[in-house]
N, C-alpha and C positions, 0 to 999 in steps of 0.2 A: 488471543484473537482480539482485534480491535474493530470497532464499528465506525463507519464514516457517517457521522452524525446519525447515521451509524454505518457507514459502508464497511464491508468485510475487509478490513485492512490486513487481516491475517496473512499469509503469504507463504504457506508451507512450501518453501522452495527447496525441497529435499533433493532435487536434482538440478540445482542451479549450476551454471557454468563456473568451473574453477578458473578464476582469473589470475593473471600475473599481478603480483603485489609489488608496489613500489613504496619506498619510505617517504614520509612526509615530515616536514620540519615543524609542524604545528597545526593548529586548527584552521589556519587561514588558507584553505584551498577551495574556497567557495565558487559558486556558479558565476556565469557572466551575466549579461543583460544590462539594460540601461544605456545611457549615452551621456553621462555627466562629464567625466574626464576632468583633468586638471586638478586644481586645489579642491579640498573638501574639508568639512568641519569635523575634526576628530572628537569633538565633544557634543556632537549632534544627538538628538533623540529621533529615532526612526519609528514612525507610526505605521503599523501593518494592519490592514483590514482583512478580516476572515469571517467565514460563516461557521467555522468549526471550533467551537469552544470545547476544551477538555471536559470529560465527565469527571475525571479526577486526575491526579498528577503521576499515577503509577501505571506504567505500560504493561505490568503483569496483572493488573486488577481492572481491566476494561476501561482504561483511560480514553480510548477512542482515537480517531484520526487527529483530533485537536491537540492531544498531548504529544503526539509524534511531530506534528507541524511546529509546535512551539519549543519543545525541549530537546528533541533529538539533534545532536551535534552542537546545539547552542548551550545547553545546561549539562547534558549527559553525553559521554563519549563511550565508544566501544574499544575493544582491542584493535579493531579495524574499522575503516570508514568506507561507506558506499557513497561515492561522489555523485554530483548532480547528473553526470553523464554515464553513470552506471559502472564505473571502475572501482575496484577495491584497493585501498591503500592502507599501509600500516598506520596506526594511530597510537594507542596506549601500548601496543606491542611493538617493541623495538625491532625484534626479529623472532623467527620461530623455525623449528626443525620438525620434520616428519620422519618417522621410522620407515624402514624399507617395506614393511607389510601394511603401511598406511593406517595403523591402529593407534599409534602413540604420537601425540603432538606436544612439543615442549616449547613454551612461550617464555621469552625474556621480556620483562616489563621495562618500559621507559623509566629512567631515573629522574628524580626531582619533581615528580607529579604530586600535587596536593589537591585534596578535596576542598570544597568551599568552606568547610568547617575548620580547615587548617591541618587536618590529619593527612599524613603521607600515604600515598597509594601503596598497597602491598599485595602479594599473591593471595592472601586471605580474602581480600575484597573481591578479587576476580572469582575465586571459588564460591563465595557467598552469592555473587551476582548470577552465576551460571546455575547454581542450585535453586535460586529464586525463580528462574525461568522454567525449570523442569519440575517444580514442586507440584504436589497434587492439586492445589487450589489455584494454580497459575492460569491466567487467561492469555498468556503471551502467544503471539503469532508464531513464535519459534519453538514452542514447547514440543510439538511432535517431532520436529527436525532434530532437536538436541537431546531427545531421549536416547539417542545412540551413545551418549556419554555413559561409560561404565563406572569409572572411578577417577579420583583426583589425587595428585600428590603435590605438596608445596614444600620442596626441599629447602627453600630460602625465601626471603622477602621479595625477590624479583623474579622467581621462577615458578611457573605453573606447568605441571605435566598432566595431560588429560588422556586417559585410556578409553578407546571406543570399543563397543561391542562388535561392530562391523565397520568396514571401510565406508567412508563418506566423502566423496570427491568435492562436495559443496560445503564441508564443515567450516572452513575459514570464511566463506561467503556468508553463511548463516550467522557467524559470530559478529559480523558487522552490524547486526540488528540488536545485539545484546548490550544494554547499558551497564556500565561498571559503576556500582553504587557503594558507598561507604557501608561496610558490614555492621557498623554501629548505628546507622541512621534509623530514625523512628518516624512515624506518621507520614509515610511517603505519599499518601493520597492527597495531602494538603501542603507538604513541604518537600524539600529536596536536599541532596548532598552529592553533587556530581563533581566532575573535574573540568567541565567545559569553560569556554571563554566568557560565559555569563553566569551570574547567580540570580536566583529568584529574588525579586524585590517584593512584589505584592500581587496577589490574585484576587480580584473582586469578581465573584461569580456573577455571570450574566452581563458583564461589562468589559473587563480588560485584564490582561496579565502582563506585568512589566518585568523586564530583565535588565540588570545592571552589569556593566563590564566588570569582570573579576580581575582585580589588581594582581592576584597571585597566580594567574594562569601560566602554565608551563611553556606554552607556545607563543605564537605571534598574537599580540593583543587585538581584540576586536576593533574594527575601524570606525566604530561609533561608540558613544558612551552608554547609550541605553536604547533598547527596543521595547515597544509596547504593542502587544497584539490586542486590537480592539475587535470585539465580537458583535455581529449584527444578525438579526433574525431573518433578513431576506436580502436578495440581490439588489433591489432598488435602494434600500437604505445604505448598503455598502457602496454603491456607485455614487450616491449623493455625498457620502463622506469623502470620497476621493475628489469629487468636483469642488468641494468646499475646503479642501486641504486639511480635513480632520485626520486623514490618513495619507501616507505617501505612496503606498503600493497595496494592491489587492492580490492575495496569494493565488486565487483561482476564480476567474470571472465566471459567473453562473447565469448571466443575462446577455446573450449574444445580441439581442435587439438593441442593447444600450451602447454597443461598441462604436457606432458611427460618431457619437459625440466626443469620443476620445481620439479616434483616428483623424478627425478633422481639426484637432486642436494640437498645436505644436508644443503645448505644455505637458503632453502625455505621450507615452510610448506603449503600444500594444504588442505584446510578444506572444507568438503562437508556438509553444514548445511541444515536447513529446510527452504523451501521457501513457500510463500503464493501467489506467482504470477502465475496467470493462463493465458494462451494464448487462446483467444476466437475467433471463427468464429461466430460473432454475427449477427443474422438475424434481419431484421426489420419485426417483427411479424405482423405489420399492413400493410405491402406492399406485394402485390401478386408477386410471388406465395407462399411466406412464411407465408401467412395467413393460409395455409393448413398444419396441423400438419403432415400429411403423407409426404409432400414435405420436411419438416424440418428433419423428421426421415430418409428419403431417402438420403438426402445430408450427414447427419451424418454417415450413414451406408456405404456410398460410399468412405469415406476417411480413409485410413490406418494410424491412429494416431501413431501407434508404429513405422512404417517406417519413418514418418515425424520426430518424436522425435529422432530417431537414426541418421537421416541425418543431423539434426541441432545440436544435443548435444552429439552424440556418446553414451556412456554408462551412461550419467547423465540425471537427470530429471525423472519424473514419469508420467504415464498415469493417466488421471482423467476423470471420467465419469459424472461429475457434477461440480457445482460451488464450492463445498466444499472440501478443502484439508484435508489430514489426521490429521492435527493439530487442526482442528475445532471439538468441542464437538459433533456435529451432523453428523460427517462423516460416510459414508457407501460406500463400494466399489460398484460403479454402472457402471464400465467400460464395462460390458457386455450388458447394456441397450443401444440399438442402436449401438452396436459394429460393427466392420468392416465386411460387408457381402454384396458384390456387387449384388448377386442374389436377396437378400431381397430388396436392394435399387431399382432395376429395377421393382420388383413387386409392391412396394409402389408407384413408379412414375406412373405406369400403372393404379393403383387403383385411383390415384388422377387426372387422365386424361392427363398425360404427357408422353404417351408412346414414343413419339419422342423427349422427353426432352424439354428443354427450355433454354433461355439465360438470364443471369443476370450480373450486374456490381458489382465488388468487390472493394470497396474503401479501399485502402491499404496504411498505413503510410509508409513513405519513408526510414525508418531506419530498420536495421536488428533486428529480423529475418523475418519481415513482407514480404519483397519482395520474399525471398526464400520460405516462407510458401505459399504465394499466387500462385507462379508458380507451386508448388507441388500440391496444391488444384485444380488448373486448369487442370493439367494432370490427376489427379484422377477422377474428375467429368466428364471429356471427355469420359471416359470408360463406363459411363452409359448414355451418350447422352446429358449431360448438358454442355453448352458453357459458359465459364467465361471470362468476359472482365475486365481486371485489370486496375483500375484507381488509380495511385499513387499520394498521396497528402501529404502535410506537416502537422506537428502537429497542427499548428494554423488552417489550413483548416479543419482538422479532427474535431477539437473542435467546430468550427462554423457550418460546414456542417452536421456532424453526431450527435454530442452530443447536440448542441443547437437547430438546425433546423430539426433534424430527417429526413434529406433529403438524404436517402440512401436506398439501397435494402439489402445489406449485407456488413460487414466490418470486418477487423481484428483489435484486440486491446488486450492489456494486462490489467488485473485487479489485482492490487497489494495486496490489503488488505485481512486480514483474516475476517471471519464471514460476508462476504458481500453477502451471499445468499439472504438476505432480499430484495435486489433490485428487485427481481422478484415479490415481493408483491406490487410494485408500477407501475401501468399501464402507468404512464406518463414518466417513465424512457426511455432513448433513444431507447432501443430495442423494446418497445411497447408490451411486453408480458402482457396479460390481462386474468388472470384466477381468477374468483371471489372466488373460494375455497382457492386458494393459498394466495390471499390477506387477507382473513379471518384468515387463520392459522398464517400468519405473525403477524397480529394485535393481535391475542390472545396470541402468544408467547411473544410479547413485554409486555403484561399485565399479564403474568403468575405469579402465586403465588410463584414459586420457579424454580430452574434450571432444575429439573427433568421434570417438565411439559413443560417448554420451549424447552428443548432438544427433547422431544417426538414430539412436534408440528413441529419443524424445520426439523426433519427427514422425516416427511410427505411431507414438502415443497421440500426437496431435491429430494425425489423419484419422486414426481409428475412433477417437472420441467425437470428432466432427461427423464422421459417417454414421455413428451411433446416435447422433443428436443427444449426447449425454446431457447437454443443456442447450438453450438457445441463446447464443451470444449476440445480443442485439446491436451494440455498437461500442466503439472505443471513444471514451470522452476526449474532448480537446483539452489542452492545458494552456489557458490564456491568462497571462500575468500582465496586468495593467499598472503602470507606475508613472509617477511624476518624472518628467524629463531631467530633473535635477539629481535623480538617483541613479546609481550604477552599482554593479557587483551583486545583484540579487539573483537567485536561482530562477531559471526559466522553464525547467522541465518538472513534470509532476511525478517524479520517481518515488513511489511509495509514500507520498504526502509529506515528505520532509521539506523544511524550508530554512536553509542555512542563512542566518542573518548577519554573521560576523564579518562578512566581506562587503557589506552594503556601505557605500559612501554617499553622503548627502552634501551636495554643493550649496 
């Protein structure tokens, strides 16, 4: 699991859509965006502005959203690649075969791939990387998905055979999140040894992280010589850096009020892409009073999500009535299920035995927009007799208190990944939602014979969790990338917080 400064980047996509895989000729299949065109400087340094500095450089050790943003696809690569528009492509896997019973996957590795240290990629490195993800102490977002792995065989240096304990239609999709790391590498929290188009130059904590083009890269060379991720404490400082040309692009704009100054300036381009980040008011469904579905429904109905979204993001972002964003295959507009209705909220509270309301503590991460959202929720619920006590905590405190120990009544948190609806099929997940039918549907979807069957089952999960108000899905974040107009080739969608830099051209 990874936290977005701390958002829950985890993404247990155990029932993700099995996508058609296409071969790619190298790492250079990045996103679109920008409007530079024409000639560009192949030896340019691209300066990237971000609010999300890594907590460390190991994505199995709680590195956070920042480590994914900076290193995924740039420094580290997987057997497969999840593109900016959500497709899965072969990367370090040249090809693969699946047995008739769906339990054995045989991967053939691409030849001629070297790590930044100079060592040649072998099947032992793949085995090591997968074992690292499912290790007991792993904090990887893919740990629970990949625990379906039963055993490994490495018959030769370019072949990896993986035996599963049960069928997993999304196994290949989940592998696109696993970094392949040199099995001999050490000190991965502060250094790296990947196969990507860049190698780590220097990480100055609290300031910047620089990546240099790797001369020995197996695929197409990065279209710039160096990228530097510059880290800022707040959106105002980040915007000022863009205005003064200290950075060339902002990975995710967090101050919509500041956008007019860029929209009206021909030197910049504002891109409104697709996001998969949901802001949740997550109930502990095993803690009273949220054990009662009517209480959860009442709280959801008492909060005006549209007003909250407008107050935080202006005209950006989308309302979302479930865990599923419109880019997921099993999306259905469920915003009217438990929609804003204070009269219904009061009626449900009375039916649940809380005519006079109740009091609960809301554990709130200490970075925007959580404090703002918490204050808004407090005022909204007060109108139906519910008293909210706001307990502001740090990301580390949230991870221990809420995620690990389940010691909370309700909390605010972002969930970044696409296709993470399936978490509601796990009664041991931090929010404690336990519906046997939902768990059964999720399991059946993962073992489905095809994507049509899988999609139908997950649509059922989507509707049932929405009707049960398993959580209150407040809104879907916008994904606003602002860049200097001399730049092109940068990703514009916020898919799981990755930010491929290798296709960026600077005129």
